[in-house]
N, C-alpha and C positions, 0 to 999 in steps of 0.2 A: 409634699411641694415645699420647695425652697422658699426661704423668707427673707429676701434681700431688700430691706426697707430703704436702702439708699439708692436703689436702681430707679431709673425713670426712661420714658419713651413718650415723645411728643412731637408731632410735625405740623402742628397747627402754627400757621404764620399770621403776620399782621394783616388784618383784613383789606387794608387799603393796597397792599402788594398783591393779594390774591384777585382783587377787583380788576387789577390792570390786564388780566386774561380774559375778561368777558368780552362778548361780541361787542364790537365797536370801540372797545377801550384800546389804551396804549399799546398792550402786547398780544392783541387778538391774533395779529399776523404769526405770532410764534406757535399759537395753537394750530392756526392753518398749516404751519410748516410741518407739524408731525403727521398731517393726514395728506400732504402733497407728495408728488412722485419723487422729489428730492428728499424729502424727509423719510419716506418709506424705504428708499434705497440706502439711506444711512442709518437705518433701524432707529429712528428718533422716538424719544417719549419725553414727558416733561414730569418733574417730580418736585414735591416742596420739601425743603430742609430746614432744620433748626437743631441748634446746638449752642453749648457756652461759647462765649468769645464773639467772633464777627457774625456769626449765625444766630446770635440770641433773639433777634427779632424775625428771624426766618429769612428764606430766600426762595427763589425760583430757579431751578437748574433744568438745563436742556442737557440730554443725553444723546448721544449717537452710539448705540450698542451699550458699552462699559466706560466710555470715555465721554468728557463733558467739555464742549468748546465754549460754553458760556453759562455763567451763573449770575444772577442779578440778586445782590445781597441788600436787605433793608438796613440802613443806619439811622442814628439819632437824628432828629430834626427833619423827618420825612425826606431823607435822601436815599440814594441808591448807589450801589458800587459794582461795577463789573468785575468779575473774578474768572479766572481760568488757569489752567496749567500753562506753564512756560511756553510750551510748545505752541499753544495757540494765542498767547499774549504778543508773541513776536509778529504775528498777523496784522494786528492793529494796537500798537502800543498805546495810541493816544486815548483809546477807550478805557484803558485800565489805570490811568494815572491818578485819578481823584474821583471822590463822589459828586453827585450831581442832584439837583432838586427833583422830586417826583414830577412836577410840572414839566420838566425838559425830556421826559422820556419819550414822548411822541415824537418830538423833532430829531431824536437819535435813531429812528427806525431805519432809515437808509443806512446808516452807519453800521448799524448792528446786522443788517441782512448782509451788506457787504462783508463784514468780518466773518460770518459764517460761510460765504463763498470762499474767502481766502483760507479758512481754516480747512475746508474740505480739500482744497489743492494741496495744502501741507500734507494732510493724510494719505494722499495719492503719491507722495515722493517716496521712491523705494527704500531709503534709509531711515524713514519714520518708524520709530519703534512702536507708537500707539497704535499702528494698524492692527496689531494684535488683539487689541480691545473691540475690534468690529468682527471678529471671527469666532467660529466654533460655539462654545457655551455663550459667549456674548450675544451672538445672533439669536439663539434659542431664547435667551432669557429676555432680551429687548423686545423681540417679536411677540413673547407672551404678553409682556407689560402692555404694549400698544394694543394688540387683539382683544385682550380681556380687560383693558383699562380703558383708553380713549375709545376703542371700537366695541365696547361691551354690547351684547345683544341679550335680550331676554330669555333667550334658550340656552345661554352659555352655562357651563358647569361652575364658573366662579367670576367674581370681580376682582382684578388685580388692583390693589389699594396703594401699596407702597414698595418701592425697590430698596435693596441695600440698606434694609433696616437695621439699625444699630442701637443697642440699649445702652444707655449712658449711666455713670455713676458719679456721685459728689465729690470723689477724689480718686487718685491713682491707688492709694492705700486701700480705699474700700473696695475698689474693683479687684485688686490683688486677693483680698480677702474673700470676695464672692467667687471668683475663679477657683480658689483654692477649695472652697466648699463645694462648688459644683464638680470638680474634678473628683473630689472624694465620693460624693454621693452617686457619681455615674460610673465609679471605680475604673477610671481611664488609667492607662498606663502612663508613666512619666514623659514619655516622648509625644503622645498624643496631643496635638495642639487644638485648644479650644477655638472655635469659630468667632470671629469678630461681628461679621455682617450676615444677616439673613438674606437670600436672594429676593424673596417675595413674601409680602403679607398680602393675603386675599380673603374675601368673604365667599362662603360657599353660597350655592343657590338657595339653600334653606336657612341661612343667617348664621352660621357658625365661623369661626376663624380658622384660616388655613396658613399654615406656615410651610413655605415651599422652598426647597433646596433643588437648584437645577444644574445638571451635568450635560456635557457633550457626549458624543458617542463613545469616546475613550474613557469617560469619566468613572471614577471609583465609587460604586454604588455603597459600598460598606463605609467609605468616608462620608457619603452624602447622609447615610442614616445616623452616624455619630454627630454630624453637625445639627441635623435637625432635632435630634433628641435633646441635645444641649439647648438649643433655642425653645424647645418646649418647656423645658425646666425653668427658663428665665421667664419667658411670657406667661407661663401659669402663675409665677409669683406676682407678676404685674397684673394679672387678671383680678387678683385680690385687692389691687390699689388702682382703680380707675381706668384699667385698659380698655373696658368696653366704651367708657365715656370718651376716651382719647380718639379711638377709632371712629366711633359715631361722628365726632367733631370733624375729623379729617375728612371722612366720607362726604359730609355735608358741604363742607368748604370747597371741596374738588368738585361737586355736583354745581354749586353756584358760580364756581369759575368757569365751568364749561368743559373741565377736563375728563369728565365721566358723565354719562346720561343720567338722566333724572330716574329712570326706572331701575336703576341698579339695586341689587339686593341690599336689605336693612339688616342690621344685626339683631339677633333675638335679645331678649333682656336678660337671659342667662346663658350665653353662647358657650360651647365648649371649644378646645383648641384641637386642631386635628393636624397631624403632619402628612405632608406629601412630598414625594421625591420624583422627580421629573427628568426626563433625558430623551433625546430622538434616538430611535432604535428601529432596525427592520427585521430583527431576529423574530421569528415565528414564536417561539418559547421565551420571549422576553421576561415576562412577568414571573413565569416559573424559575428561570435563571436567577432573577434578582432576589426571589424569596429564598433560593437554595443558598445563595452566597451570604446572605444575612441572617440565617436561620438562628444561630447562636446570639447574635446581638438582638434579635427581636424577642428571644427568650428571656435574655438578661433584662432588657429595659420594657418588657411587656406593659408594665403599669404606666408607662409613659407614651405608649405608642397606640392607644386607642383610636380608631379611626384612620390608621396609617393607609395610605394607597400609593400605588405605583402609577405613574402616569407617563404614557408614551406620547412624545412630541413630534412635529415635523422638525426640520432643521430651522425653520422661521418661528417656531414656538406655538404653532397650533396644537391644540389638545386632540388626540385620535382615539385615545382609550385611557379610562381610569379603571385599574384593577384593585382589587383587595388581596394582600398577599396570602 
């Protein structure tokens, strides 16, 4: 196990911000949006965000596929700030000029809804580059986040808890040191890039931690396995430093906010970390092909790939099969 004491991961947000998503609260309409026909057509899902800087108290972020037309960040003094990529800010520049009090959030509902309508029109423009973030892998990933997160059912194989999960470090220097150690431990060649974000953190139906890399039909399964083994090494180190408590708190906060059902799986007291690689495919021998393509890597990293599973998805992210290599 790697021992990166300077690593951290925590998506818990200010409770007052999470409370705005509850039924009858100021952002309840945003939760309704991800379940609506418009939201489903745009592959919508909502995630909590937290990081040093402007996100240090947390934020609520709406995704369409892998692009985000709106994020609401908590600021000092119980204020909120609308944030988005410049592509979307041009739709409603007045919304993004300054922070506003939490008490004013309800009266901004009409303006925020109108902003999303205008952002959708921008995405439909032929020259809009961000259209790519609504296709291929983005569709499968976002669909999986919705189906096994917001729309989780008790019979499902997993609860999708967080998307685009990123481990932080106390400084760039510490990150470079940790990355160098990780590269050495995994025996990666010099040109092999370490992954920055994990597609999905999930909980298995029996309470273990799932780290999931998602690819599209043309995705490189060998690269996916390299990515997931790097994340396993990082999160195994975090598991020794309160990761279970962090995930438990995130799950509880999302349940209370109405983002995931209350009957979603709970973490075991001593969960293990299990890597999954997922992609849509119609090949009849898909699992055998993935195993053959990755045999040398699985042998090389066998100690870190306990519980590895291949997952066949639909294009929209529904799980069709889970297979052992």
